[in-house]
C-alpha positions, 0 to 999 in steps of 0.5 A: 470506506464505502462498505463494498465488500473490498472496503470492509476487508481492507479495514479488518485488515487495518485493525490487524495491524493496529494490533501490533501497535495499538497507539495508531489512530484509525481514521475511517473516510467516507465520501458522499457523491455531491448528487446524492441526498441527506438519506446517504449520509444517515445510512453512512453513519448506521453502517459506521455504527455497525461497524464500531461493534467489530473495532476490538478494545485495543485501538484506543483511537478511532474517527469517523469522517463524512464529506460530501463531493466528486469522489476522488477529488475529495479523497485526495482533499481529505488525505492531505487535510488529515496527513496520515502515515498510511492510508489503506484502500481496498481493491476488487482488482482487474483482469488482464484483459482490463489492464488498460483501464483504471480504478478508482483504487488506482487512480487515487494511488496516483493523484496520492502524494503519500504511502497508500497500502492496497489489499486485495478484496479476495484477502481472507487470511491476514499474516505478514511473514514475508516482506519483499521491497523491490528497489533500483539503484535510486530510492528517491525518499529511503525514509519510507523505509521506516514503514517497512522496517516498522512492520517488520518489527512487529510481525517478526518478518523477514525483509527480502529486498527485491532488484530485477535487472537487464540481464546484459546490465548487471550491477556491480557490487557497489549497489549505490544503496546499499548503505541505506537498506543497511541503515534501515533493514541491519537489525531485521532479518533481511536479504537482498537478491539481484533477479535477472529479467527483461520485464521488471512486472515478470521479476517481481511476480515470480519472486512473490510467488517463489518466496510466499511474499506476503505484502510487496513493497514498491517506491515508485517516483511518481511524485519523486522530489529528487530525481526524474518523475516516472509515469506510474505504468508499473504501479498501476498494473501492480495495483489493479492485479496484486494478489496480495497486499501492496505497500506504495511508498511515496 
């Protein structure tokens, strides 16, 4: 929480999520860089006091954590110690010409072995009517899908399960994870679509645009516990350029 426009937008998005289940504890984390002076800590506390006036009465538990240290490492250490169910961060994003670079958010997503929701700075309307979940036939930690189920139940959202596959490698109807998806989503309004595209990113982006998706969910294997870890390229690009909230289940 650095009080930038993107961070404040993520804060307000988090308040909307908590409204659906006010038993959730909200923790705001701020890191003072090690080369900054104590005055920054005082300014941070003053800004937090201002933010408190925006917190509605339905938020029962609010905690503020201020740390000193190197930004990325300190956030990772703090999140690991706090062990939250979900981390919510804002992002300015990057233009496509800068997709080879990184942002603080994309670096944190890669380092955090934790489920993260990334909120684009431009989001000015918060709604969750349609949630897309991009999956392949190897879901490393299916229990993370409970977060999607909770969101769908809280907001009465439709769940779009999406599998993007090569045109020459169609999956058979015996999709290996079908029982897993049914376990988490059968009581919801959900549908599984198999889309053919030679480029997974292109296939996901087309589906998101065509179906008015409000939240895109991916299950990367960056920190896979059972399969081979991935390099996280798709996660990085989506983190940098997604136009809607990106829920990374890890």
